[in-house]
PDB file with one MODEL, atoms N, CA, C and O in Angstrom:
MODEL        1
ATOM      1  N   MET A   1     -46.381   0.915   9.709  1.00  0.00           N
ATOM      2  CA  MET A   1     -46.383   1.206  11.133  1.00  0.00           C
ATOM      3  C   MET A   1     -44.958   1.029  11.653  1.00  0.00           C
ATOM      4  O   MET A   1     -44.347  -0.008  11.397  1.00  0.00           O
ATOM      5  N   PRO A   2     -44.419   1.995  12.366  1.00  0.00           N
ATOM      6  CA  PRO A   2     -43.042   1.885  12.873  1.00  0.00           C
ATOM      7  C   PRO A   2     -42.934   0.882  14.018  1.00  0.00           C
ATOM      8  O   PRO A   2     -43.864   0.716  14.807  1.00  0.00           O
ATOM      9  N   VAL A   3     -41.785   0.221  14.093  1.00  0.00           N
ATOM     10  CA  VAL A   3     -41.522  -0.745  15.159  1.00  0.00           C
ATOM     11  C   VAL A   3     -40.944   0.013  16.359  1.00  0.00           C
ATOM     12  O   VAL A   3     -40.008   0.795  16.192  1.00  0.00           O
ATOM     13  N   PRO A   4     -41.486  -0.205  17.567  1.00  0.00           N
ATOM     14  CA  PRO A   4     -40.961   0.505  18.732  1.00  0.00           C
ATOM     15  C   PRO A   4     -39.568  -0.007  19.101  1.00  0.00           C
ATOM     16  O   PRO A   4     -39.200  -1.127  18.746  1.00  0.00           O
ATOM     17  N   ASP A   5     -38.797   0.814  19.810  1.00  0.00           N
ATOM     18  CA  ASP A   5     -37.459   0.424  20.250  1.00  0.00           C
ATOM     19  C   ASP A   5     -37.495  -0.587  21.386  1.00  0.00           C
ATOM     20  O   ASP A   5     -36.593  -1.415  21.517  1.00  0.00           O
ATOM     21  N   LYS A   6     -38.542  -0.520  22.210  1.00  0.00           N
ATOM     22  CA  LYS A   6     -38.643  -1.420  23.354  1.00  0.00           C
ATOM     23  C   LYS A   6     -40.100  -1.663  23.713  1.00  0.00           C
ATOM     24  O   LYS A   6     -40.993  -0.917  23.310  1.00  0.00           O
ATOM     25  N   VAL A   7     -40.318  -2.727  24.482  1.00  0.00           N
ATOM     26  CA  VAL A   7     -41.630  -3.045  25.036  1.00  0.00           C
ATOM     27  C   VAL A   7     -41.454  -3.084  26.552  1.00  0.00           C
ATOM     28  O   VAL A   7     -40.536  -3.729  27.057  1.00  0.00           O
ATOM     29  N   THR A   8     -42.322  -2.404  27.265  1.00  0.00           N
ATOM     30  CA  THR A   8     -42.248  -2.377  28.718  1.00  0.00           C
ATOM     31  C   THR A   8     -43.318  -3.295  29.291  1.00  0.00           C
ATOM     32  O   THR A   8     -44.496  -3.179  28.954  1.00  0.00           O
ATOM     33  N   ILE A   9     -42.895  -4.213  30.166  1.00  0.00           N
ATOM     34  CA  ILE A   9     -43.807  -5.142  30.830  1.00  0.00           C
ATOM     35  C   ILE A   9     -43.791  -4.820  32.319  1.00  0.00           C
ATOM     36  O   ILE A   9     -42.727  -4.728  32.932  1.00  0.00           O
ATOM     37  N   THR A  10     -44.969  -4.652  32.892  1.00  0.00           N
ATOM     38  CA  THR A  10     -45.093  -4.354  34.313  1.00  0.00           C
ATOM     39  C   THR A  10     -45.762  -5.532  35.010  1.00  0.00           C
ATOM     40  O   THR A  10     -46.811  -6.009  34.576  1.00  0.00           O
ATOM     41  N   VAL A  11     -45.148  -5.996  36.094  1.00  0.00           N
ATOM     42  CA  VAL A  11     -45.669  -7.114  36.882  1.00  0.00           C
ATOM     43  C   VAL A  11     -46.281  -6.536  38.152  1.00  0.00           C
ATOM     44  O   VAL A  11     -45.619  -5.815  38.899  1.00  0.00           O
ATOM     45  N   THR A  12     -47.545  -6.858  38.388  1.00  0.00           N
ATOM     46  CA  THR A  12     -48.205  -6.386  39.606  1.00  0.00           C
ATOM     47  C   THR A  12     -48.424  -7.562  40.546  1.00  0.00           C
ATOM     48  O   THR A  12     -48.428  -8.718  40.124  1.00  0.00           O
ATOM     49  N   GLY A  13     -48.601  -7.261  41.795  1.00  0.00           N
ATOM     50  CA  GLY A  13     -48.840  -8.299  42.786  1.00  0.00           C
ATOM     51  C   GLY A  13     -50.232  -8.157  43.369  1.00  0.00           C
ATOM     52  O   GLY A  13     -50.912  -7.151  43.165  1.00  0.00           O
ATOM     53  N   GLN A  14     -50.632  -9.166  44.084  1.00  0.00           N
ATOM     54  CA  GLN A  14     -51.903  -9.129  44.791  1.00  0.00           C
ATOM     55  C   GLN A  14     -51.680  -9.606  46.218  1.00  0.00           C
ATOM     56  O   GLN A  14     -50.766 -10.382  46.496  1.00  0.00           O
ATOM     57  N   ILE A  15     -52.526  -9.130  47.108  1.00  0.00           N
ATOM     58  CA  ILE A  15     -52.475  -9.611  48.481  1.00  0.00           C
ATOM     59  C   ILE A  15     -53.823 -10.235  48.821  1.00  0.00           C
ATOM     60  O   ILE A  15     -54.859  -9.828  48.295  1.00  0.00           O
ATOM     61  N   TYR A  16     -53.796 -11.221  49.700  1.00  0.00           N
ATOM     62  CA  TYR A  16     -55.017 -11.854  50.172  1.00  0.00           C
ATOM     63  C   TYR A  16     -55.296 -11.332  51.569  1.00  0.00           C
ATOM     64  O   TYR A  16     -54.441 -11.391  52.452  1.00  0.00           O
ATOM     65  N   LYS A  17     -56.492 -10.824  51.754  1.00  0.00           N
ATOM     66  CA  LYS A  17     -56.896 -10.364  53.081  1.00  0.00           C
ATOM     67  C   LYS A  17     -58.054 -11.230  53.553  1.00  0.00           C
ATOM     68  O   LYS A  17     -59.039 -11.422  52.840  1.00  0.00           O
ATOM     69  N   LEU A  18     -57.918 -11.744  54.757  1.00  0.00           N
ATOM     70  CA  LEU A  18     -58.980 -12.570  55.325  1.00  0.00           C
ATOM     71  C   LEU A  18     -60.249 -11.744  55.525  1.00  0.00           C
ATOM     72  O   LEU A  18     -61.358 -12.237  55.323  1.00  0.00           O
ATOM     73  N   ARG A  19     -60.076 -10.481  55.925  1.00  0.00           N
ATOM     74  CA  ARG A  19     -61.214  -9.565  56.083  1.00  0.00           C
ATOM     75  C   ARG A  19     -60.818  -8.198  55.550  1.00  0.00           C
ATOM     76  O   ARG A  19     -59.812  -7.626  55.970  1.00  0.00           O
ATOM     77  N   ASP A  20     -61.621  -7.672  54.614  1.00  0.00           N
ATOM     78  CA  ASP A  20     -61.324  -6.328  54.111  1.00  0.00           C
ATOM     79  C   ASP A  20     -61.859  -5.284  55.095  1.00  0.00           C
ATOM     80  O   ASP A  20     -62.607  -5.608  56.017  1.00  0.00           O
ATOM     81  N   ASN A  21     -61.468  -4.049  54.883  1.00  0.00           N
ATOM     82  CA  ASN A  21     -61.820  -2.982  55.818  1.00  0.00           C
ATOM     83  C   ASN A  21     -63.258  -2.487  55.678  1.00  0.00           C
ATOM     84  O   ASN A  21     -63.799  -1.887  56.606  1.00  0.00           O
ATOM     85  N   LEU A  22     -63.875  -2.733  54.533  1.00  0.00           N
ATOM     86  CA  LEU A  22     -65.206  -2.178  54.293  1.00  0.00           C
ATOM     87  C   LEU A  22     -66.324  -3.161  54.618  1.00  0.00           C
ATOM     88  O   LEU A  22     -67.264  -2.821  55.336  1.00  0.00           O
ATOM     89  N   TYR A  23     -66.223  -4.400  54.081  1.00  0.00           N
ATOM     90  CA  TYR A  23     -67.323  -5.357  54.234  1.00  0.00           C
ATOM     91  C   TYR A  23     -67.013  -6.503  55.186  1.00  0.00           C
ATOM     92  O   TYR A  23     -67.923  -7.236  55.574  1.00  0.00           O
ATOM     93  N   GLY A  24     -65.753  -6.677  55.571  1.00  0.00           N
ATOM     94  CA  GLY A  24     -65.390  -7.795  56.438  1.00  0.00           C
ATOM     95  C   GLY A  24     -65.311  -9.113  55.683  1.00  0.00           C
ATOM     96  O   GLY A  24     -65.316 -10.182  56.294  1.00  0.00           O
ATOM     97  N   ALA A  25     -65.239  -9.043  54.355  1.00  0.00           N
ATOM     98  CA  ALA A  25     -65.175 -10.249  53.532  1.00  0.00           C
ATOM     99  C   ALA A  25     -63.731 -10.508  53.108  1.00  0.00           C
ATOM    100  O   ALA A  25     -62.908  -9.593  53.079  1.00  0.00           O
ATOM    101  N   SER A  26     -63.434 -11.760  52.780  1.00  0.00           N
ATOM    102  CA  SER A  26     -62.095 -12.089  52.305  1.00  0.00           C
ATOM    103  C   SER A  26     -62.002 -11.847  50.808  1.00  0.00           C
ATOM    104  O   SER A  26     -63.016 -11.787  50.112  1.00  0.00           O
ATOM    105  N   GLY A  27     -60.758 -11.708  50.313  1.00  0.00           N
ATOM    106  CA  GLY A  27     -60.594 -11.527  48.882  1.00  0.00           C
ATOM    107  C   GLY A  27     -59.169 -11.177  48.514  1.00  0.00           C
ATOM    108  O   GLY A  27     -58.323 -10.929  49.373  1.00  0.00           O
ATOM    109  N   TRP A  28     -58.926 -11.164  47.205  1.00  0.00           N
ATOM    110  CA  TRP A  28     -57.627 -10.786  46.646  1.00  0.00           C
ATOM    111  C   TRP A  28     -57.709  -9.342  46.207  1.00  0.00           C
ATOM    112  O   TRP A  28     -58.678  -8.935  45.566  1.00  0.00           O
ATOM    113  N   TYR A  29     -56.690  -8.563  46.550  1.00  0.00           N
ATOM    114  CA  TYR A  29     -56.699  -7.135  46.238  1.00  0.00           C
ATOM    115  C   TYR A  29     -55.412  -6.748  45.518  1.00  0.00           C
ATOM    116  O   TYR A  29     -54.326  -7.223  45.851  1.00  0.00           O
ATOM    117  N   ASP A  30     -55.558  -5.879  44.526  1.00  0.00           N
ATOM    118  CA  ASP A  30     -54.410  -5.438  43.732  1.00  0.00           C
ATOM    119  C   ASP A  30     -53.468  -4.581  44.566  1.00  0.00           C
ATOM    120  O   ASP A  30     -53.875  -3.874  45.487  1.00  0.00           O
ATOM    121  N   ARG A  31     -52.197  -4.674  44.203  1.00  0.00           N
ATOM    122  CA  ARG A  31     -51.172  -3.845  44.835  1.00  0.00           C
ATOM    123  C   ARG A  31     -50.459  -3.058  43.756  1.00  0.00           C
ATOM    124  O   ARG A  31     -50.756  -3.193  42.570  1.00  0.00           O
ATOM    125  N   VAL A  32     -49.540  -2.256  44.171  1.00  0.00           N
ATOM    126  CA  VAL A  32     -48.751  -1.459  43.230  1.00  0.00           C
ATOM    127  C   VAL A  32     -47.839  -2.384  42.426  1.00  0.00           C
ATOM    128  O   VAL A  32     -47.599  -3.518  42.840  1.00  0.00           O
ATOM    129  N   PRO A  33     -47.327  -1.922  41.289  1.00  0.00           N
ATOM    130  CA  PRO A  33     -46.398  -2.745  40.511  1.00  0.00           C
ATOM    131  C   PRO A  33     -45.178  -3.162  41.348  1.00  0.00           C
ATOM    132  O   PRO A  33     -44.640  -2.366  42.117  1.00  0.00           O
ATOM    133  N   VAL A  34     -44.757  -4.413  41.184  1.00  0.00           N
ATOM    134  CA  VAL A  34     -43.605  -4.924  41.937  1.00  0.00           C
ATOM    135  C   VAL A  34     -42.360  -5.025  41.069  1.00  0.00           C
ATOM    136  O   VAL A  34     -41.251  -5.122  41.594  1.00  0.00           O
ATOM    137  N   ALA A  35     -42.522  -5.003  39.739  1.00  0.00           N
ATOM    138  CA  ALA A  35     -41.366  -5.078  38.838  1.00  0.00           C
ATOM    139  C   ALA A  35     -41.736  -4.502  37.480  1.00  0.00           C
ATOM    140  O   ALA A  35     -42.888  -4.558  37.051  1.00  0.00           O
ATOM    141  N   THR A  36     -40.726  -3.945  36.816  1.00  0.00           N
ATOM    142  CA  THR A  36     -40.881  -3.450  35.455  1.00  0.00           C
ATOM    143  C   THR A  36     -39.695  -3.931  34.637  1.00  0.00           C
ATOM    144  O   THR A  36     -38.549  -3.838  35.078  1.00  0.00           O
ATOM    145  N   VAL A  37     -39.971  -4.446  33.447  1.00  0.00           N
ATOM    146  CA  VAL A  37     -38.926  -4.955  32.570  1.00  0.00           C
ATOM    147  C   VAL A  37     -39.050  -4.273  31.214  1.00  0.00           C
ATOM    148  O   VAL A  37     -40.134  -4.232  30.631  1.00  0.00           O
ATOM    149  N   ASP A  38     -37.940  -3.737  30.712  1.00  0.00           N
ATOM    150  CA  ASP A  38     -37.897  -3.155  29.378  1.00  0.00           C
ATOM    151  C   ASP A  38     -37.195  -4.154  28.446  1.00  0.00           C
ATOM    152  O   ASP A  38     -36.039  -4.511  28.673  1.00  0.00           O
ATOM    153  N   LEU A  39     -37.891  -4.599  27.410  1.00  0.00           N
ATOM    154  CA  LEU A  39     -37.333  -5.566  26.468  1.00  0.00           C
ATOM    155  C   LEU A  39     -37.059  -4.879  25.136  1.00  0.00           C
ATOM    156  O   LEU A  39     -37.939  -4.214  24.590  1.00  0.00           O
ATOM    157  N   PRO A  40     -35.848  -5.034  24.608  1.00  0.00           N
ATOM    158  CA  PRO A  40     -35.549  -4.427  23.312  1.00  0.00           C
ATOM    159  C   PRO A  40     -36.298  -5.146  22.183  1.00  0.00           C
ATOM    160  O   PRO A  40     -36.537  -6.351  22.260  1.00  0.00           O
ATOM    161  N   VAL A  41     -36.655  -4.423  21.168  1.00  0.00           N
ATOM    162  CA  VAL A  41     -37.371  -4.984  20.021  1.00  0.00           C
ATOM    163  C   VAL A  41     -36.531  -4.756  18.777  1.00  0.00           C
ATOM    164  O   VAL A  41     -36.031  -3.658  18.535  1.00  0.00           O
ATOM    165  N   GLU A  42     -36.388  -5.822  17.990  1.00  0.00           N
ATOM    166  CA  GLU A  42     -35.674  -5.716  16.720  1.00  0.00           C
ATOM    167  C   GLU A  42     -36.600  -6.161  15.606  1.00  0.00           C
ATOM    168  O   GLU A  42     -37.347  -7.128  15.752  1.00  0.00           O
ATOM    169  N   LYS A  43     -36.547  -5.457  14.503  1.00  0.00           N
ATOM    170  CA  LYS A  43     -37.378  -5.797  13.359  1.00  0.00           C
ATOM    171  C   LYS A  43     -36.785  -7.013  12.667  1.00  0.00           C
ATOM    172  O   LYS A  43     -35.597  -7.035  12.345  1.00  0.00           O
ATOM    173  N   ALA A  44     -37.621  -8.031  12.439  1.00  0.00           N
ATOM    174  CA  ALA A  44     -37.174  -9.254  11.756  1.00  0.00           C
ATOM    175  C   ALA A  44     -37.037  -8.994  10.254  1.00  0.00           C
ATOM    176  O   ALA A  44     -37.797  -8.218   9.674  1.00  0.00           O
ATOM    177  N   PRO A  45     -36.064  -9.650   9.641  1.00  0.00           N
ATOM    178  CA  PRO A  45     -35.886  -9.430   8.178  1.00  0.00           C
ATOM    179  C   PRO A  45     -37.042  -9.982   7.360  1.00  0.00           C
ATOM    180  O   PRO A  45     -37.038  -9.875   6.134  1.00  0.00           O
TER     181      PRO A  45
ENDMDL
END
C-alpha cells in the first residue's frame, strides 16, 4: 500500500443555542470547519 504525501486534518466547531429554531430546545449544533491542517508524511525506515 503506498504511503500518502500528506494527511489533512479538519477541525470543526460547535455552537450552543439556548433555544433552537424548530423545537425551542437547547443543544449543541455543528458548524462549518474552522481550521484545516496539512501534515507531511514520511515513510519510516
